[in-house]
N, C-alpha and C positions, 0 to 999 in steps of 0.2 A: 504493501499500500504506500501509496505518496505520501510523504510528513505533511501532517496538516498544520499550519502556522497561524495562531490567532493574531488578526490586526485590526486592532480598534476604529471603529470607521469613526468621521469627522461630520457631524450636523451640516448638511449643505442647502442652497436652495438655489433656483435656475436651471436643476437638471430638465433633459430633454428624455421625454418617454414615459415619463411620471407625473402624475399628478400631486400638486402642492409639494411640500420642503422634501428633502430627502437625504441619505446618508451615506459616506462617498470613504474612499481612499486614492492614495496616489497612484496610479496605473505602473511607474514605472517599479517602484517595489514589488506589486505580483509578479510584472515581467521577470526581475532578477531572480525571484524564489522559483517562478517557473525553468526559468534555464539551469536553475541549479535542481531541478527535480521535485520540487515542494509543489503544494499549493496552500493559497492564501483562503481563511476564512471570516470573514469580517462580519462584525456585531457592532450594532448600532449601541450610542453612549447614552442609554435611556436610563432613567432611575431605576426601574424596573430592572434592567440588567447587571446591577449592583449585587442584587440579590442570589443570583447565579456564578457569582466571579470564580467561586470554587470549582463548580462543574466545568464550567467553559474552560479552564485551564486543566484542569484535569482531562477534557477530551482531548485535548491536542498535544503536538510533540513538540510544539515553541511557540514561543511568542515573538511579534516583531512590533514597534512602538516605532510611528512615522514622525515626519517632521510638523510642524503648523505653527500656531499663534504660539505667543508669551505666555507662563503660568503664572498666577495668580499670587503677585508677592506674599501674601497673606497666607499662602499654602507652604512657605518657610521662613515666618515667623518676621515678615519683613512688611514696610510698609511701601506705596507706591513712590521713589523718588526721581522716577525720570518719564517725561513725557512722551518718550520713542515707545514704551512698553503698548502691546498691540496686539487686539486677537485674541484677548480671555474670555474662557468660554468654560464654566462653571463645570457643565455637565464632561464636557474633556477632560480638566482635570480629576473630577473626583474617579471616573471611570479608569481613567489610564493608570494614577495612583495606586488607585486597589488592584489592577491587573497586574503591575509591575510588583509589587508587596503579596501577593498570590503565587505568582511564579518564583520569585526567591524563596517560598516557604515550601511550594512543591519539586523545588530545583530545578526546572524546567530550563533548556537553552529560553536564550535570550539576546535579542539585538535589538540594541536601542540607538535609532537615527537622530541628529541633530536635537531638536525639540525632546528627542525620545531620551537622550541621555541626561537633559536636564531635570523630567521624570523620575527616571532611574535615581539620581543622585537625591533629588527633593524626597522622594518615597523612601530613602532612608537613613535622612536626617540632614542631608547638605542645604548647602546657600548657592545663591546665583549673583552672579554682577547683571546688574538691571539693564547695561547699557556699556557697551566696551569701550563707549567715548570716556569714563571717566578712569579707564587703566590704560590707556592706547590712545599718542599722541594721534594715531588717523584713525576715527571712529569708522570709517568706510574700510579698514584691509579685510576685513570678514565678510565684506558683503557682497553675494556674486562675484567673485574672485576666485584664482586658483594658486594653492600654495604647495610647498612640499610639507611633508608631518615627518617626523624621526620617531619609531617606534621601538620600544623596548625589545631587545633582542629575548628570544623564548617566550614573549609573551601571546596570548591564546590568539590576539591581532595579527600579530607578525607572522605566524605559523599559518594561519588562515591565508593572507593574502601572499605570502611567499617570499617578503620583503620588508627591508626596517628601514628603508627610505622610499614610501610611494612619492614621487614629483607632482601629481596633477592630479590635488583635492579639491574639490568644489566647494566654499565654503559659502554661504547662505543664514547666517546667524549677526545679531548685533548683541545676543546675550552669549555669556561662560558662564561653567563653572567656579564658583569663587572658593567656601569650604567645600571640602570634599570628603562624604560621609567616608566615617573609619572603616566601615565596609567595604571601601573601594579601593583600587590602586590603580596611581596615573599610568598608562601606561605609553602616551604620546603627549608631543607637544609639538605649536607651530611654531616657524624660525623666531615670532616676538612672545613667545613661553605662554602664548593660551593654550589649555591643556584641552587637548583634542580628541581625547580617547581614556578609556575606564575600565578597570574589569572589577567583579568581584572577585574579594579574596577568597573566597570559600564554596564556593558554588562551583559545578562543574563548568559549564559556560555561560556567564552573562559578560556580557561585551557592550558597551555605550560608547560611538564615534560622533562626535560635533558636523564633520562633513557629510556631505549627499555623496554615497558611494553610489547609488541607484541611478545617480543623474548620469555616468559615464560607464557603467557597466557594461552595459552593451559593446561597446565598442574597447573598454579597458581591461587587461585581464586580470592585473592585482586587486579591481573593484571590484569584480566579478567573483574572483577568489573568497572574498568575504563571505559571500550570499551561498558560494558552495561550502565554505566550512561550517556555516551556521546551517542551513540545511544538513550536512552529515552528522553533525551533532544531532539535530532531530530525529533523524535516521537512525542514529544511534540510540536515541532515549525510546524508542521502538521497542529493542528487545531488552530494556531493562528488567 
């Protein structure tokens, strides 16, 4: 059976072919998972879904958390300090935080991308820089741009990607990890020292990356290998 990957959906509007509001996910994530041999299972972030989080995670072989808008600073014990904070949706925060905590509890494979790495950190007690303009001289340096990243040798991330120095990683974020959860280890940084990836210290395979590997996975082998490695872990999870 193809590994089943839970991907919490986003509330959307304006979709064609449906009546009223809708929910969706980014197609590139699903395509990268499909190339790796997995299949995405999308669940809407409804209040009713929260009561089924444990059974939802138990029913799949792994979890993918995608990018999106910002997390409400109240979720990590802060007040909103920047007028650049955008796209807060309480239902997204609540459902994704619950899914991540349950995934950690069940020790299922997890790949958390962009907003996802931030959700992972906040779910485990970490905090965020609300805007990189507060810590970098150029606040646009991680917004819709490519840069190299240095990975820790022997990390799950480096082993999956087959390199410790991917050269073209697509950044599209204005926030980043500040205080990292004690349960997470930093395993990658950008040239300006912004945290680009973390891994859970005790779980079998829980990885968060700040860039968007799905954007170039169809053409760039090391970016696709991250999804290949994740799905392979999900496949292995079926046998446990």
